[in-house]
N, C-alpha and C positions, 0 to 999 in steps of 0.2 A: 722770717725767723732770724734772730741775731745769734751768732755762733757762741757768744759768751754765755748764752742762756740755754743752749742746746746740750743735752747730755750725749756726748759723742766721744766715747773712750777709744780712740784709735791706738793701734799698736805698731811699733816700728818693726817687730819681728813676729812671725806666726808661731804658734805653739808647735813643738816638735812632732806631735801626733797628728797634725793636720796634713794629710797626704795630697788631697785634690786641691788644685789651684783655687777653685771657687770656695772651698772650705777655708783656706788660708786668707783669702781676701775678705770674705764675709766677717771673719774674726778681726782681722786687722783694721777694716774700715768701720768697725763699731756697728755692724748690722745685726749680729747675733752673738749670744754667749751660750756655752754649753752648761746645762745643769747636771745631766747624767748622760751615759752613752745613748746616742740617738734621740736625745730630748733637749730642745733648745728654747731659749728666751729670745724674742725679737725686740731689740732695742728701738728707740724712737725712729731712727733713720730706716731700719729694716721694716718696721711696722708701716711706714709710709709707702714703701715699695710694695709690701704685701697687700696693702689696701688697694693700691692701683691695679695690681694683678687681679684681685678679687673683682673689682669693678669692671675690668675689661671682660673677664669671664662672665660675669653677671649680665652685662649688656649683650654679649654674644648669645647667651641662652635666651634672654628675653626677646631678642630680635628673631630667634628661631621658633618662637611660640611656646617656649617652656615657662613654667610657673614655679616660683620659689616657695619652698616650705622649709621647715626645720624639724628633723626627727631626733629622737633620743639617742645619745651615744651609748647608753647602757641598754642592752637587749636581753630579753629572757632566753635562757638556753633552750626552752621548749620549742621556740621558733626554729632555732638552728637544728634541733633534732628532727623537726617536721620536714625540713628540707633535706636532711641527710648529711649536712655539712659539719655538724658539731664535732664528730669524731674525725671526719676526713680532713678538716682544715689544718689540723696538726698543732704543734706547739706555738705557732705564730699567733694563735688566738688567745688574747688575754681573758682569763676566766676568773670569776670571783663569786662569792656567796654573800647574801645579805644576812641579817641577824636571825632570820627564820630558817636559814639554810637553803634558801631558794637560789638556784644557780643562774648567773648572768654572764654575759660576755661584753667586753668593750668593742664597739663596732669597728672592724676593719673595712666594712662595706655594709650596704643596707638593703640587699635584695630581699631578705626575709621580711624586714620591717615594712618596706613599701608594699610588698605583695599582700601582707596581712592587712594593711590599711585599706588597699583597694578592694580586697576580698569582701570587706564589710561595707564598702561605700559605692562601688561601681557594679551595676547590675544589668545594664542594657547597652547594646551597641550604639544607641543614640548618645551615650555619654563619652564616646570615643571619636577620634583619637585624643589622648591627653598625655602630656609629658611634664613631669614634676622633677624639680632639682633642689639640691641644698648645697651650701658651703659650710663645712663642718670639720672639726678635728677628728681624725681617725687614729686607731691604735693597732699596731702589729708588733709582736714580740720578735723582732728580727734576730736571727742567730748571731749575725755579725753586722751590727750597725756601723756604717763607715761612710767616708766621703761627705761628712757633714749632713746637709739636708737631703742629699741624694738617696740615702738609705737610712731613714730614721725609724724610731719606734712610735713617735707621736708626730703627726703631720697634718697639714691642712689640705683638704681635698674637696673638689666639686664632684658630686655624683648625681646623675640624672637617670630617670627611668621612664620609658615610653610604654603606653598601653594601647594596643590596636585590636580591631575585631578580626583581622585577617593578615596573612603574610604580605599581601600587597601593601597594606597600610604600614606594616613594619618596615618594608623596604623604603617607603617614603620618609618615615620618621628617622630611620638610620641615615639616609642620605642628607636630611636636614642637619642632623647632628655632625655628620662627617664634614659637610660644607662649613658649618659654624665653627668647628674646630680649626679648619684651615684658615678661616678669617681671623680667629682669635690669635693663633700662633704667629701669623703674618703681622698682625697689628702690634704684637709684643716686640717683634723684631728678631724672631728665631729663624735660623736655618733648620728646616725639618723635612722629614719624609714620612709619609703615611705608608706603613708596610703591612702586608698580610702576616697574621700571627696565630698562635695557638691560644684558645680561650682559657687554659689553665684551670685554677680552682673555681673560677666564676662559671665557666662552662657555657652551655647553650646549644641550641639546635641549628644555629646559622653560622655565618662567618664573623670574623673580627679583624679589626685593624688597630695597630699600635701607631701612635704618633711619636716619632723619634727625633729628638734634638741631636743633630750631628755633633759629636765631640769625642776626642781621643780617650777621655776618661770613662766613656760610656761602658756599661757592663754588658750591653747587648751587641751582638754582631749582626749587621744588616747586609744582606745580599742584594745588590742593585745591578740592573742591566746598564751597560755602557752605551746602549743605543735607544732604549725606550724607557718608559716610566715604571717598569716592573720593579717592585721592591718587596722584600719579605724578610722577616726575622729568620735567623739561621735555622731555628727549630722547625720552621714552616717552609723554608725555601725549596722550590722545585727547580728542575733543570731539564734541558732538552736531552732526551734519551738518545744514546748512540747505538745504532745497530748496524750490522753488516754481514755479508756472506763470508763463510769460512774460506780462507785462502788455502792454496795447495800446501804451503809451508806449515800453516797451522794444522792442517789435516795430518801431515806427516808427524808432527809433534805428538798428536793425540793417539798415534798408533803404537807408541813406545810405552812400556810399563814404567811406573814410577821407580825412582832409585832412593834408597834410604841413605841419609847422610849422618855422620857422627858430628854433632854440634855441641860439644861439652860446654855447659853453663851459658849458652847463647840463648837468652830468653826474649830479648827485645828486638824490635824491627830494625833499628839503627845498627845494632850489633850484627844481625843476620845479613843486612845489606853489605856491611864492611867485610864480613867473613867470606861471603859467597860471591862478592863482586856483582851483585844483581841490583835491580831497581826495587824500590819499595812497592811499586805497582805490580811486581811479579809475585808478591807474597800474598797468601790468603790468611788473614787473621781469624782465629776462632775464639770467640768470647763467650764464656759460659754465664748465663743469667739464671735467676729464678723468676719465672713468669707465673704470677698467681700461685707461687709455691712450688711449681713444677720446673725441672731443669730444661733449659732451652739453649742451644748453641746458635750464635749469630755469626755469619760469615761476611766479612767485608775485605776489600783489598787493603794491602798494607799501608797505602798512602791515604786511606779514607778512615773516617770515624763513624761509629754507630750513632744514628739519630734516634734516641730512645723514644721521643715523642711520636715520630713516624711509626716506629716499630709497634708501640702500644696501640695506636689508632688502627694500623693495618691489621693487626692480629687480635684486636679487641681484648687487650691485656689491661687489667685494672691496676695490678701491683707488679712493678718490675724492679729488681735489684740485682747488682752484680753478685755472683757466687763468691764466697770466701775461699781461701786457699785450700782449706780442708775439703770443702765440697768439690772443688775443681779436681783435686787429686782422687777423690772417691769416684767421681764420674768418669774421668779420663784415664785413670791409672798412672798419671804422670804429674810432675810438679807444674806449677804455674809457668806458662811460657812455652809449653810443649804440646798444647792441645791442638788437635786437628780433626777434620771432618771424616776421614776414612776410618770406618769401623766403629764410629761413635754411635752408641745405642740410645740416643736421645733425639728429639726433633731438631732439624737443621733449618734455620731461616737464612736463606742465601740472598745476598744483595744482587741486584741486576748486574752490577759491574763484575761480580765474580762469575756469574753465569756466562758472561761474554769472554772470559779468559780461556784460551785454548788449553793452557796448563798453568800450574802454579806451584809455589813452595809453601808447605804447611807443616805444622807439628805432626809428629808421628804417634801421639798419645803414649810416648815412652820418654822418660827423662833423658835429656841430652841427645835426642834424635829428631830429625825432620825428614819429610819426604820432598824430593825434587821431581817435578814432572807430574804432579797430581792433576787428574783430568776431571773437571766439573761435569757432572752428568754421567760419568763412567765409573770413577772411583768413589763417588759419593752421590747420593740422590739430590735432585733439585725440586723436591715436592713442594716446599714452601719458598716461594721467590717473590721479590718485590723491591721497592725503593726503601732501603733501610739505612741510608747513609746521609751524612751532611753534604750539602753542596760545597764545592771547592772553587777557588779562584780559577777562572778560565772555562768553567762549565758553560754550556750554551744556554741562552735565555729561553725559557719555556713559552714565552709569549710572542716575541717578535721574530723568532727563528733565525735572526742574523747576529744579534748582540751576544756578548759574553758577560758573565757575572763578575763583578768586582765587589770588594767588601769594605764597609765603613763601620765605625763604632758609633753607638747611639745611646742617648739617655731617654728612657721612656717617660714622656710627660703627659700622655693621655692614651686612652683606649676606648674603642666603641665596640659593643657586642650585640649580636642578634641572639637574645636569650631564647626566643620562641616560647615554649610552654614548660621549660625546665622547672621553674619555680611555681608557676600557676597550677600545674598538675599536682605537684607534691603538697602545696598548701591549699588546694581545692578553691582556687580563685577563679570563679566562672561567671559568665554573663549569658543573657538571652539574646540570640542573634535575630536577624530580620525575619527568619522563618519560624521563630518561636522555639528554637532548639537551644539547649544549654551547651556552651562551648568554653574551653579554657582561654583566659586572656593571653594575647600574644605580646610578649615583652621584649624591650630592648634596654640596654644598660650602657651608660656613657660616663667615663670618669676623667678628670684632669687633676693631676697632682700640683696644686697651687704653690705650696711651699717648695716643692722640688723644682718648679719653674724658676724660682729665684736663683737657685744654684745653676740650673742649666743656662740661664741668660748670662751669668757671670763667666761660666766656662767658655762661652762664645764671644763675650764682649769684655775683654781685658787686654792690658799690655803689661810690660815690666813694672810700670809705675803704679798700677792699680786698676780699678773697675772703670769701664766706659759704658754707663747706663744708656740704653736706648731712650729716646725722648719720651715715649709713651709711659714708661714706668719709673723714670728717674725720681728720686725723692724730692728734689727741687729742680727747677728748670735753669736757674741762673745762680751763679756763685760770684758774689762781689768780694774781691780780695784787695783791700787797701794795703799798700806796703807798710804804712805807718799811720796809725790812728792819731798819733801825736802831731802829725803835720796837719795844720788847719785846712789847707786846700784839699788835701786828700780826704780828710774826715767829712768835710762839707759835701764834696763831690760824691763820696760813697753814700752818705745819707740821702742826698738828693736822688741818686739813682735808685736806692732802695725804696724810697717812698713812691717815686713815680712808677716804677715797674710793679710794685705791689698793688698800687691803685689800679693798674691796668690788668689785673687778674693773673699776673705771673706769680709763680712760687719761687721766692727769692731767699737765699741764705746769705747773710752779710757776716763776713769774718771780721768782727770788731775786737778780736782778742789782741792783747799786747804781747804778741809773739814775734819771733824773728821771721823775716820774709821767707827764708828757706823752709821753716816749719810749716808756714801757711801754704806754700805752694805744694809741698809734699802731701799734706793732708788733702788739699784740693784735688790733686791727681789721684790720690788713693780712693776718695769717696766718689769720684767720677761724674760730677754734675755736668750736663752737656755743654753749657756755655759759661766760661769764666771771664769776668770783667776785672782786669787788674788796674787799680787806681794808684798810680805812682807820681813821680815828680812832675810829669807832664800835665797833671790835673790843674796846675796853676795856669796852664794855657788852654784849659778846657778839653784836654785829650785823655783818652784811656786806651788800654790794650784789650782786645778781644782774643780769646783763645777757645777754639772748639775742641772739646775733649776727644771726639771720635776720630777726627782727621789730624789734629795737631796744628791746624791752620791758625796763623796769628795775624792780626790786623790792628793798626792804630787808627782810631776814629774819634770823632767828636762825641760829646755826651749825648747829643740828639741822635747821632747815627747809632750809638750803642743802644739806645732805647728802641730804635727802629729794628735793629738786628734781633733784639730780644723778643720784640712783638712778632717778628717773622717766625721765630722759633715756636711761639705759642700757636700761631696760625697753622704751622706745619703739624703740630701735635693735634690741634682741633680737627684738622682735615682727616685724621685717621679715625675719628669717631663714627 
């Protein structure tokens, strides 16, 4: 492709509202343009990258034995009501009506549609296992679309669904997809971790893993062990439980009655620490929730945070929300910030770390007062206890028993689910097993955010000058940049290289524009093609300059050596197939 003919509207400066580096660079490099919040057009360079991402994902799915189909984006609301998700999914579901008033939804995912399809077509265990996938535009009405393609309202996604006759089959299908994802993301050039996660609105009867591209801009926090391969999303992260026998000093502390302290207007942990000269770990936080509409007090240490996902799963709570100030005051008799467990006439869910405290400081259920020396199990009951908190840095690894947890930020680029019978039971998708009995289909679900991958790659592969595309997904492999197309030697050498490399199967971009060299080099760095061949004055002597975008390595070589280097780049890319 000759750059004079390529529609490539680069920008010197990023728009002020582009916060993420990937968003800034995708706009500046002429990859995307925003139409509305969370909705983007992919320009020619961006479409080339997106197509390569699609092809890598497609090849990975095909190699894993999955078969491609294409389902409708517009889905009947009746299907979502059948599964029970139409009301539960919430405002993120785009809803619309046709001219007859029939309700539809724009698909954020396709569990209902694929289940309904197989319900009508798959009737015997002999037809399984089968895994079907599609690459399609999805729609989610995000409350806060941001970070460009990382959180959009319209996005490209690969979603796959497996169907097995038993759980052992699901385990095999799940492992095939898990391994395929690992190969796909490695081939793309991502630094990633597969982490244990919560299934969220998709749900299911089995486990789930998220594939996280490690990046500081990531909205997810990942807990990883510094000694083994354990990794989990913060909402799912476990940690090694610490137990021990009570010391004599602790026993003595627990023999004394609590003391009431006057703490005027001291509502927050930091303020209490400063006023009392204590550690946050000495404080018991009492947080009032409404759990399925009923009040519930959750107790965690002052240096910990409630993990609402764990709390809901542990206590089988469907709906959980923080109580408002009026409700807190009605339940505790005190303003927000002074709630405490002693004398509180509602159920207490006590985190394990609180049960291990000999004594603690907590609100007195009286405005401007706290208790010092409150004794768990003596001054308040421990009837409901469990792991209700987030993991923190330094917690022990639950797997290897020697490592400690550290934290990274990650961008979710894929997730695999063991759905089990969640959808097949509700949509009555059943088959006849080998014994002649009717059974529900055992399902798995596997998604990759393809357009999100584009941003995730740029977050990991860039420098101050622009993007540094990995070889496998670069829009072009070689960028030929003649310093001046008016110079006959340079023009002829550039054209010769362009023709020869293109004939050799390489994707080549020739900057034949009548622009200043500085403009050409800046644009070349910005769009980030892996190998740049600069054709300058030395072209008269048959020499050109090679520059590798990822390392910055520069080398002056002959035209023949330049062709060999480019051919080696193609061989390197082909070896990843």
